[in-house]
KOLPA-967053 format. One record per residue (C-alpha): x, y, z. Coordinates in steps of 0.05 Angstrom, whole numbers, padded with zeros to 5 digits, always signed. Example, Ala and Ser with C-alpha at 12.3 -4.5 7.8 and 13.67 -1.06 7.14 Angstrom:
BEGIN
+00246-00090+00156+00273-00021+00143
This chain:
BEGIN
-00123-00573-00188-00083-00546-00250-00062-00483-00256-00093-00433-00319-00054-00388-00352-00079-00345-00409-00046-00325-00469-00001-00263-00457+00032-00230-00516+00091-00185-00506+00126-00128-00542+00184-00072-00521+00214-00008-00539+00278+00015-00503+00241+00045-00441+00171+00004-00444+00145-00062-00442+00070-00085-00460+00037-00134-00436-00031-00162-00475-00071-00213-00433-00112-00249-00477-00175-00254-00433-00250-00225-00448-00299-00200-00399-00252-00209-00342-00270-00196-00274-00226-00187-00210-00162-00165-00248-00102-00166-00197-00034-00146-00221+00021-00142-00169+00082-00110-00188+00153-00115-00161+00223-00093-00186+00239-00169-00208+00170-00199-00223+00087-00191-00238+00036-00233-00211-00028-00235-00241-00097-00271-00231-00162-00256-00258-00226-00288-00279-00245-00288-00353-00257-00322-00422-00191-00347-00447-00162-00410-00488-00191-00458-00426-00260-00427-00437-00293-00385-00372-00240-00400-00309-00190-00362-00270-00126-00350-00297-00056-00330-00270+00008-00327-00287+00074-00302-00256+00128-00280-00291+00206-00266-00269+00233-00206-00309+00302-00201-00352+00314-00133-00312+00296-00095-00265+00223-00052-00277+00192+00014-00250+00140-00021-00216+00113+00041-00177+00090+00061-00238+00067-00004-00278-00010+00000-00277-00054-00043-00319-00117-00034-00362-00178-00072-00363-00221-00080-00427-00282-00128-00453-00234-00163-00491-00164-00162-00468-00119-00132-00412-00062-00094-00418-00003-00082-00371+00043-00020-00386+00110-00023-00352+00175+00014-00351+00239-00006-00357+00277+00021-00294+00343+00024-00345+00330+00047-00416+00357-00011-00460+00335-00064-00507+00324-00130-00476+00335-00202-00512+00283-00231-00482+00224-00213-00428+00241-00271-00380+00300-00285-00333+00305-00354-00355+00328-00378-00424+00257-00424-00435+00200-00388-00431+00126-00404-00417+00100-00445-00476+00038-00390-00463+00081-00327-00467+00083-00302-00548+00104-00251-00579+00058-00198-00600+00084-00180-00670+00041-00131-00685+00071-00083-00634+00136-00116-00644+00203-00063-00645+00277-00080-00654+00335-00049-00645+00367-00030-00708+00437-00048-00727+00452-00075-00655+00461-00143-00623+00433-00147-00562+00481-00178-00508+00464-00216-00448+00495-00182-00383+00524-00227-00330+00470-00258-00286+00465-00291-00228+00435-00365-00240+00403-00354-00163+00362-00300-00186+00340-00325-00250+00316-00396-00219+00291-00366-00153+00246-00428-00139+00288-00491-00159+00343-00452-00115+00296-00438-00059+00274-00519-00068+00347-00540-00066+00366-00506-00006+00303-00528+00027+00327-00604+00005+00394-00604+00029+00383-00551+00094+00318-00568+00115+00292-00496+00108+00299-00432+00072+00345-00381+00083+00315-00314+00096+00349-00249+00092+00350-00209+00163+00320-00152+00130+00260-00200+00113+00254-00233+00182+00250-00172+00218+00196-00135+00175+00153-00195+00185+00158-00197+00264+00149-00123+00255+00085-00124+00219+00058-00185+00253+00071-00146+00323+00038-00084+00289-00025-00119+00278-00028-00161+00345-00024-00092+00376-00081-00056+00339-00131-00127+00345-00112-00122+00417-00145-00052+00430-00202-00072+00374-00215-00122+00418-00214-00097+00482-00260-00042+00462-00302-00087+00424-00311-00140+00496-00323-00077+00535-00366-00043+00493-00409-00118+00484-00408-00115+00565-00422-00039+00590-00455-00020+00521-00445+00052+00500-00427+00066+00568-00355+00048+00550-00344+00097+00498-00324+00145+00548-00283+00099+00584-00234+00086+00517-00174+00124+00527-00176+00105+00604-00174+00032+00575-00131+00034+00517-00106+00089+00510-00032+00070+00539-00025+00013+00490-00054+00062+00426+00008+00110+00442+00057+00052+00454+00037+00025+00378+00027+00100+00344+00101+00106+00368+00126+00047+00345+00098+00069+00273+00160+00115+00274+00207+00060+00255+00165+00066+00188+00200+00127+00176+00268+00097+00184+00251+00028+00142+00262+00070+00075+00329+00101+00106+00359+00034+00115+00334+00002+00058+00279-00044+00087+00227-00005+00049+00220+00029-00021+00195+00097-00021+00202+00160+00008+00214+00171+00081+00174+00237+00083+00107+00201+00067+00107+00159+00135+00133+00211+00165+00077+00264+00148+00019+00203+00163+00053+00185+00231+00067+00248+00254-00001+00274+00226-00043+00217+00275+00021+00235+00337-00006+00309+00340-00082+00290+00350-00067+00231+00395-00011+00266+00434-00021+00344+00433-00097+00344+00424-00114+00281+00466-00069+00272+00515-00047+00334+00545-00116+00361+00547-00153+00312+00597-00216+00339+00577-00223+00307+00518-00212+00229+00553-00282+00229+00556-00309+00250+00488-00346+00195+00448-00291+00221+00386-00237+00193+00425-00272+00121+00414-00290+00129+00331-00225+00159+00314-00197+00100+00352-00237+00049+00311-00222+00077+00243-00152+00082+00264-00154+00013+00274-00193-00013+00224-00141+00014+00179-00083-00021+00203-00109-00087+00214-00121-00092+00133-00046-00057+00122-00010-00094+00165-00041-00166+00146-00036-00144+00066+00045-00126+00083+00056-00195+00117+00020-00225+00054+00061-00185+00004+00133-00209+00050+00112-00280+00047+00095-00288-00022+00016-00304-00014-00035-00257-00061-00099-00266-00026-00146-00230-00069-00194-00208-00018-00140-00179+00024-00116-00144-00034-00187-00117-00047-00193-00090+00026-00125-00053+00024-00146-00006-00037-00215-00002-00018-00231+00006+00053-00201+00072+00055-00257+00101+00019-00306+00110+00077-00254+00100+00137-00203+00163+00102-00263+00214+00105-00292+00191+00178-00218+00198+00198-00211+00265+00168-00277+00283+00201-00262+00261+00276-00190+00294+00275-00225+00353+00252-00279+00350+00307-00225+00339+00358-00178+00399+00338-00241+00440+00339-00252+00423+00404-00192+00439+00436-00192+00506+00403-00229+00530+00460-00190+00500+00524-00129+00530+00493-00154+00591+00491-00177+00585+00563-00112+00550+00588-00056+00583+00532-00023+00518+00531+00024+00524+00472+00018+00589+00465+00081+00637+00467+00065+00716+00489+00115+00780+00484+00160+00803+00516+00204+00738+00519+00287+00724+00518+00276+00700+00434+00223+00768+00422+00177+00715+00381+00095+00700+00394+00065+00637+00374-00009+00638+00375-00033+00560+00376-00094+00582+00365-00084+00605+00301-00040+00547+00280-00104+00506+00292-00145+00540+00254-00099+00535+00190-00087+00471+00210-00166+00450+00195-00169+00483+00137-00095+00455+00107-00132+00386+00131-00197+00398+00106-00174+00429+00034-00105+00403+00006-00095+00358+00053-00153+00305+00041-00145+00318-00026-00077+00298-00027-00088+00234+00010-00146+00214-00025-00116+00220-00098-00049+00179-00078-00100+00127-00053-00135+00136-00120-00070+00122-00162-00054+00064-00113-00121+00031-00122-00115+00048-00202-00051+00018-00206-00070-00049-00164-00133-00060-00174-00142-00032-00246-00172+00038-00277-00250+00046-00263-00307+00049-00319-00296+00117-00342-00216+00099-00357-00245+00033-00397-00298+00070-00439-00235+00113-00463-00189+00064-00470-00242+00022-00521-00262+00085-00559-00184+00094-00565-00181+00017-00599
């Protein structure tokens, strides 16, 4: 079946790009930005009537993909992009030949006054990525992949298999034993869960070595928060092993990862799966609040146990002349988890969802009024 592309009108300033996609009544719009390209797909009324449309653009230079967004209105979709380096581009796409559906938006066109646009030396392999890949495949019989990419594919695949194993074991035991299996959750999958959770600390190392983008602090706090609950609140207190909340928190954590890792795999393999993208940026809406609630219950249930055993508490006198009250720490941790912690996590995910899936109805109406 022929792939349909909508008309796309582009304009620029020294700092930004604006792409206007000529689609009316668009549904299911997805824009996947990378530093060098954008992949777009949506259903809507375009030049060929009501159809599914998509396009891919490889940019002339690098963009700030972390802050790229798009807004859907009734008569168009606008992609708002910041250039990584403020400069005027002689063209939008990497290759000198532009696609026939790409047009200049003369209503918003700006040029650099009294200056010539001189092109920088370019790597032709980057400008013609698909053609270069096809040539490699014909000459070698396969496409050479970077070691980093191969490692990331195997890492995400291994983590997916790990969480799939945990959910499969829990599901089979629940099917066989019913509610009685809930109390045996930690005995059955606790070791497997500890293993995959410790492996997630590799995700702290990935941005440090340039395997992924972003700050290592974000995965560090996310992984450490889970491991605090898993190792200190559950593993260190045997009376927690049989609590039903352990079953529920394991299910919630695993469901999140069973969507996250396949999504990362699809991105690494260059395959855009609409349903998977939607799940990645939507499933957190019910699961994150439930996960925070379960983690809070586990911490709360530990407080009387720690008051009894004085585990992790440091009393005076001691050689360091310090004191530490673990019970007080847990109460403060609960307050931070429920109030600012949950807000920061939810707002971060909401921004990511708006970036990947488009803004909500309120934003759409605001955009229409602005027009």
